[in-house]
N, C-alpha and C positions, 0 to 999 in steps of 0.2 A: 381725648382731646374735645374741647367744647367748641367743636367747629358747628355752623349752620350749613343746612343744604339750601343753595340758593339757585332758583331755577333762571334758565336764560332771559325770561324776558324782564328781569328786573334790572339787568344791565342796558342801559339805553344812551345813546349818544347825545348827551346835550353840548349844546353850543358854548363856547367859551365866555361869553357874555351874558349866558342864563344866571337868572337871579337866585344863586346858591347859598347865599348866605344868611337867606332867611331860615332856614332848615338847621336845625340843632339835633344831631342823630342821638346824642345824650339823653335828651329829655323824650325821644320817641323808643328808648330800650325799656323791653317790660321784662325786668329778671326778679325772679322768684329770689328771695334771702341774699340780696346783694350783699357782698362784703365792704367792710369799712376800708379807709385807706391803710389802716394799721394792719389790718387782717391781710390785705393784699401785700405788704410789704412782707410779712411774716412769709408768704407763698412765695414771693420772688426769691426770698434770700434761702426758703428750704429747697425751691429748685435749682439752685445753683451750690448751695453749700450742702453737699454731699460726700461722698467716697472720694470725689475727685481732689477735695483737700488733702487725704492721704498721700497725693501722687506728686504734691508739689516739689517735697523736697527731692523729688528726681527729676524734676522739670530744672530746677536750681542745679543738680548736678551737671547736666548736659549744657548749662546756661552759663553757671560759676556765679559768685555771690554780687558782683556788681552788675554784671550782664542781665541776672536773674530778676533785682527788684528792677532795673529801667524798664526789661522786656515786658514781666509781668504790668508793669503800670501802662504799658503800651497797648498790651492785648486789652486790659481793661479798659483803657480809653475808647479803643475802637469797637470794643463790644458794645459799650454804654451808647456810641452814637450810632452804632447798628440798630440797637434796641429803638433809639429815637428815630431813627429811618422807618423801621417797621410799622412803629404805632402811629409814628406821624403819617406815612402814606395810607394806612388802614384808616384812620380817622377822617383825612381829608377827602378818601374815595368814598367813604361813608356819606359825609355833608355833599358832596358835589353830585352824588348819584342817588341822595333819599335813602338811604339804607340805613336802618338803626344801629347793626353792628356787623363786622365781616371775622371771620376766623382767617388763620395764617394761608391754606390755600384758597380759601375763596376770595382774600385781599390779593392774591396773585393772579386769579382768574379774573375779578374785575379790574384790576389794571391793564393786562393784556387785553381784554375786549373791549375797552375804552383809550388805547394805545393809537400808535402810530398805524394807519392804514395797514402798510406791510407785515404788523406782526397780531393782527386782532386774531388771525386764525390759529394763533397758537397758546389762546387763552383755555382753553382744553388739557393741552399740554402744559401748562406752568402749573394749573391744579394740581393735576397728577404728578408732577415732577416733586412738590412740596411734598405730597402723601406717602410717594413711594421714598423719598429721602428719610423722613420721618420714619417710615419701617425702616430702613436701611440701617439708621444711625441707632433706633431701638433696638432692632435684632443683635447687632455687632456688640452693644453696649451689655447686652444679657450675655454674650460670649467673654467681654473683659470680666464681668463680674464671675461668671463660672471659673475662667482661670485664676481668679484672685481667691475665691472660696475654697478652692483644691488646693492653690498654693499655701493657703493658710494652714488647712489641715495637714496637708503633708508635713508641713515644717514642726508641727505641733506633734502629731501622733506619732513621725517616724521618731521623733526624739524620746518621746515618753515611752515606746514601745521596744525601742533601739531596733526598728528595722530599718531598709532602706528601698520604700517602695516608689516607684516613678510617679509624677505628677498626672501622668495618664491613668493610673490606677484611680487617684482620687476625683478625677475628671468624670470617669464612669460610675463610682459611685455615689459624686452629687447629683450627677444629671438624673439619677433615680428619684431623688428627692424633688429636684426640679420641675420634674413631668408630672408630679403629683401637684405640685403648688399652681402652676401655670395653667391647669385644667379650671380654675377658679375663675368664673365667670363675670359675677354681679359685683359691681363695686364697692358696694355696702358691706358685704362680707373681708374685703380687702382694708377697709378702714382700721379695724382695730391691729391688724399685723402691721399697718404702717406706722400706727402709733407707737407699738412698741419697737418696732425700726429706728425710728427717729429718737426717741428716747437712748435706744443702745447705742446710736453713732455719737450722741453727744457724750455719752459717758467715755466710749472708747477716745473721742476726742481730747476728755479731759485727761485721761490718764497717759494718753499718748504725749500729750503736752507735758506731763509730770517727768515723763523719761527725758523727753528732750531738754527741757531746762534742768533735769536732775545732774546730768553731766556736765565738766567744763567744756567750754568751746574753745577750741585752737584753729583759728582760721589760716595757720599755716600750712593745714591738711588739706586746704580747700583751693580750688581754681576760683580766680576773682573774674576771669573772661572765659568764653568758651572756644572750640576749635569749630572753625568752619563748618566743617561735616556734623556737628550736632546742634547748630543753630536752628533748623527745621524740625529737630526733634524735642528741641525745648518749646517753639511755640506750639506745635502739634498739643502735647501733653499742656500745656497751660490754656489755649484756648479748649481743649476736652473737659478741664477741670474747672474753669471758670464759667463757660457758657450754659445758658438754660432757656434758650430760644424757642424751644416747643411750647413753654408755659406762658411765655410772656403775652401773647392776646388774646388765650382763655383766661387769664386773671384779669387783666385789662377789661375784657368785655363783661367782666361779673362784676365790676367795681359800681358802687352807690354812687362815688363822684369821681368818674375817670378824666376830667381834667386835671385831676391833681396828679396823674403817672407823670406826665414831660415837664412837668415845672421844673426850676433851678434845683429846688430842694425838695421835690417830689418823691416819689416811689421809687422810681427807676434810679436816679442818681444816688440816692440813700442806700437804696438796695446793694448797687453794685460799688459804693464806695466802702461799705461792710464788710462786703465777699473779698474785695482786692486787699484791705489790710488785713483780714485773718488769713489770707492765702499766702501774703506776703513774710508774714511772721513765722508760718509754720513751713514753708518753703525755706528762706533764710536759716532758721534757727536747726531744721530737721538736717539739710544738708552742711550745714558748722558742725553737727553732733556727730554724723556717720559718716561725712566726706564722701571719699570715692565707693565706700560700701554700702551707699545708701540705694536700697531695690525701689521697684515699681510702686508700691505701696509703703511708706515708712513703718507701718505696724509689723510689717514682716523682719524689720529691722531689729525689734524688742528682744531682750533674752529669752531664749528657751527654759532657763532653768529658773527662773522667777513665776510663783504663782500669778501675782496680778498681773504681769505681761501675759503669760498663755492665758489666763482669761480674758483678756483685751483683744488677742487674736482671735479667739473662740467667739467672743462677741461679735467682735466686727464680723465675722462669717455667718453669723447665725443673722444678722441687721440685715446682710446682704441678701441673703436667702428669703428673708420674712417680705421683703421691699420688691421680689423679682414677679410676683402675681402683679403688682402694680406697675413696674415696668412693661410687663407683657399684656396690660390690658388697654394701652393707648394704640400700639400699633395691631393689636387683634382687632378691636374695634374698627380703625382705619380697613384694615383688610377686609373683614367680614361686609364692609357696608360696600363695599366692589364686588364680592364674589357671592353673597347670601343671598341675593333673589335669583341666583342662577340655581340653585340647589334647590331639590323638592322639599316640602317643609318636613315630611314624614322623615327626612334623612338628613337635617338639618343639626340634629343633635350628634349624630354618630360622625357627622362631615366636620362638626366643630371639634369634635375628641382627636379624630384622625391628623386634623391640619395642626392643632397646637401641639400634638404629640411629635409629628413631623419635623415641625419647624425646631423643634428643642433638640431632636435627633441631630438635625443639619448642623445647628451650633455647636451640637457637642462634639461633631467630624471635625469641624473647624478650629474648635477650641484642641483636641486632639494634634490637630498640624500644627498650632503654633501654641505647646502648653507653657509659654513663657509669657509675663504679664506686661515687662517693659516695651517691647516693639509692637505690642497689641495697642498698647495706650496710644501710641505715637500714630499709629496706623488710622485707628478709628479717629482720633483728633483731627487728623489732615484731611482722610476722605468724608467725613461727614459732618462735624462740627464746623469745621472753616466753609464747608459750602452755605450751608444752613444758615449759620449766624453770622456770616462776613461777606459770602458774594452775593447771596439772595437778597437782603434786605436793600444793597445798593443797587443792584440790577432794577429792583421795584420803583425804587426813588428817582432812577434815572428815565425809566419809561413813563413813570407818572408825570414827571415835569416836561418830558419831552416836547415840542422842540425848544421852547424859550425859555422856561422858567428855572434858569439856571443863575440868575443875579448878575451884577458887574461883571464884565468879561468873563462872563460864563463859567466863574469860580467853581461854582457847585458841580459842574461837570467835571472839571479839573480834578476836584478833591476826588468824585467818584472813581476817576481812573485810576488814581493813586492808590486809593483804599481798597478797589477791587484787584488791582495789581497785587498789592500784599496778600490777599486773600488766596488768589491764584497761586501765588509763591507758596502760600501753607500746602494749598491742595495739591499742587505738581510735586514740588522739592521735598515736601514732607513725606508725601506718599511713597516715593520715590526712595529715599533713604530707610523709611520703615520696612519697606519691603526688602532691602538689602539685609536690614537687621535679622528678618525673618529667615532670608536664604541661608544668613552666617548661620545658624542655628544648626544646620544640617550640613555645614561642611566641614 
């Protein structure tokens, strides 16, 4: 995460009538090798268009065909609005307080430090909250990917060798590989692996679409509308699949023309529109093809007796393994920034190895506890993605505008309350039902 460390003295309480309009933070940014708007668009798409798209047929299984389309569009619209709120709040904070650039956690700190007097004391807590939530989501995502890789290997290897090994055995074996990959600390060494993984995901995506459209579609085998108890799982999965809030400010902060990010036909809107179209197509036709047999990742529905399908499943597992180092890089940077200075320099290397290994073992333990992919995806989407992608931008926008910058009849405040309620609904009810699904595994 490309966040900047901002000292407390840079937060100053300027009066409301101060002349902020003359300061243009975009002109003050000093960026080495800034990204073009096209390059930023690619990063935005890549940040959301990953393995989450393979879970969209499962989301449609929970939501039904009609509600699935409407719900996906609703999630995309709300997510797009929250991206605008987050980036807009960050840019306005930079302008108001004459700071060239702010990252996600620093935006939260700045907004609270300059907000209503009663909450200014929580500025440090707000920054720590963002950092720790990014840690939680990142590590839970590693857990999801660990289960995904293990489940894929189980299906292929058990079929080929005619054995019946449990998923937990494959989780243990996969963890041995993950423990080595996650010891890589330099980002430059991870780039080739990330490039190969992205290429692999594209191939997997194309072959998966081939299988989806290869079979005749019988809509009679599918539900059009969801059961009430499945609605939270649908939204949790959809939010988890679509959102990529953690990379939004880092890529915006690296733009050559950041004013292009929030324009009506700018980077954010174009990227989210493209992602929404792709996710809706895969979700609709994936569920229409496999019906009630749709699994947590649609690749798990591909036939085990065909070489192309098996190679796709293995390729998807390898792609995830290759990207785990990159997924691990961001949370470890945040964690090490918080604890590294407390460890003597001569022991920092050993400490890095030990901490990285200990976290992988902890994630393995969690994966062993919940070795099924479907409830895990809904749980992570509800407790993590809904919090950061939906609730947090709304809270920051509300605090920044308080007390009187809400427009006619305070409509922005009412809108934020409604959207915040939706985010809390996914967080609370979605987490509750996901936990029920996890508990049901052992009953």
